[in-house]
C-alpha positions as CSV (number, residue, x, y, z in Angstrom):
1,M,27.2,-67.2,-77.9
2,N,30.1,-69.3,-76.8
3,R,30.1,-72.0,-74.2
4,K,31.5,-69.7,-71.4
5,S,28.6,-67.2,-71.6
6,I,26.0,-70.0,-71.7
7,W,27.5,-71.5,-68.5
8,I,27.6,-67.9,-66.8
9,T,23.9,-67.4,-67.8
10,L,22.8,-70.8,-66.4
11,V,24.7,-70.0,-63.1
12,L,23.1,-66.6,-62.8
13,V,19.6,-68.0,-63.5
14,L,20.3,-70.8,-60.9
15,L,21.4,-68.3,-58.3
16,A,18.2,-66.1,-59.0
17,M,16.1,-69.1,-58.4
18,L,17.8,-70.0,-55.2
19,V,17.2,-66.5,-54.0
20,L,13.6,-66.5,-54.8
21,F,12.8,-70.0,-53.4
22,L,15.1,-70.5,-50.4
23,P,13.5,-69.4,-47.1
24,L,15.4,-66.2,-46.5
25,A,12.8,-63.7,-45.6
26,D,11.2,-63.4,-42.0
27,R,7.4,-64.3,-42.0
28,T,6.8,-61.2,-39.8
29,S,8.8,-58.1,-40.4
30,S,11.0,-57.1,-37.4
31,S,9.7,-53.6,-37.8
32,E,6.0,-54.5,-37.6
33,R,4.2,-52.6,-34.8
34,V,2.7,-54.6,-32.1
35,I,0.9,-54.0,-28.8
36,V,2.5,-55.3,-25.7
37,D,1.1,-55.8,-22.3
38,H,3.9,-55.2,-19.8
39,T,1.9,-56.7,-16.8
40,L,1.2,-60.0,-18.6
41,K,4.4,-59.8,-20.7
42,E,2.4,-60.7,-23.8
43,I,2.4,-59.6,-27.4
44,F,-0.9,-58.8,-29.4
45,H,-1.3,-58.0,-33.1
46,P,-3.2,-54.7,-33.4
47,G,-6.0,-56.5,-35.4
48,C,-6.7,-58.8,-32.6
49,F,-6.6,-56.2,-29.8
50,D,-10.4,-56.0,-29.4
51,Q,-10.9,-59.6,-28.4
52,A,-7.6,-59.7,-26.2
53,E,-7.8,-59.6,-22.5
54,T,-5.3,-57.1,-21.4
55,T,-4.4,-55.0,-18.3
56,N,-3.9,-51.1,-18.5
57,Y,-0.2,-51.2,-18.8
58,L,0.0,-51.3,-22.7
59,D,2.6,-50.0,-25.1
60,E,3.3,-50.1,-28.8
61,V,6.7,-51.4,-30.0
62,S,8.2,-53.2,-32.9
63,F,7.9,-56.9,-33.2
64,S,11.7,-57.3,-32.9
65,R,11.9,-55.4,-29.6
66,A,8.9,-57.3,-28.1
67,T,10.4,-60.7,-29.0
68,G,14.1,-59.9,-28.5
69,E,14.7,-57.1,-26.0
70,L,11.6,-57.6,-23.9
71,D,11.4,-61.5,-24.4
72,Y,7.5,-61.4,-24.4
73,R,5.4,-64.1,-25.8
74,I,2.7,-64.0,-28.4
75,A,-0.6,-64.3,-26.4
76,D,-3.6,-65.6,-28.3
77,A,-4.4,-67.7,-31.3
78,C,-5.4,-64.7,-33.5
79,S,-2.0,-63.0,-32.8
80,K,-0.1,-66.3,-33.3
81,E,-1.7,-66.5,-36.7
82,R,-0.9,-63.0,-37.8
83,L,2.6,-62.8,-36.2
84,E,4.2,-65.9,-37.6
85,T,7.9,-66.5,-36.6
86,G,10.4,-68.3,-38.8
87,K,11.5,-67.8,-42.5
88,E,9.7,-68.1,-45.8
89,S,10.8,-67.8,-49.4
90,V,11.0,-64.4,-51.1
91,I,8.5,-65.6,-53.8
92,S,5.9,-66.7,-51.2
93,K,6.3,-63.4,-49.3
94,I,5.7,-61.4,-52.6
95,F,2.5,-63.3,-53.4
96,S,1.2,-63.4,-49.9
97,E,1.0,-59.6,-49.6
């Protein structure tokens, strides 16, 4: 191999490492389904619904719609733990699921 191909290979490996380790992926998928209480304007994770105190005006929407369009807040500690906001690296996303 000549020097040019070695440098190209090194640059490609470096780029692949950056893609895997930079925080690029959302912690919670924007298409994840959540339960919203329109009266309280709160978001609940479906796994936390049994312990949540809600009214009867409930709906199921995507996480992105609940936080973006409706501008509701995550209600309880259980839901906050399961519906984390922010970014994480692709490699940690792969191993956490």
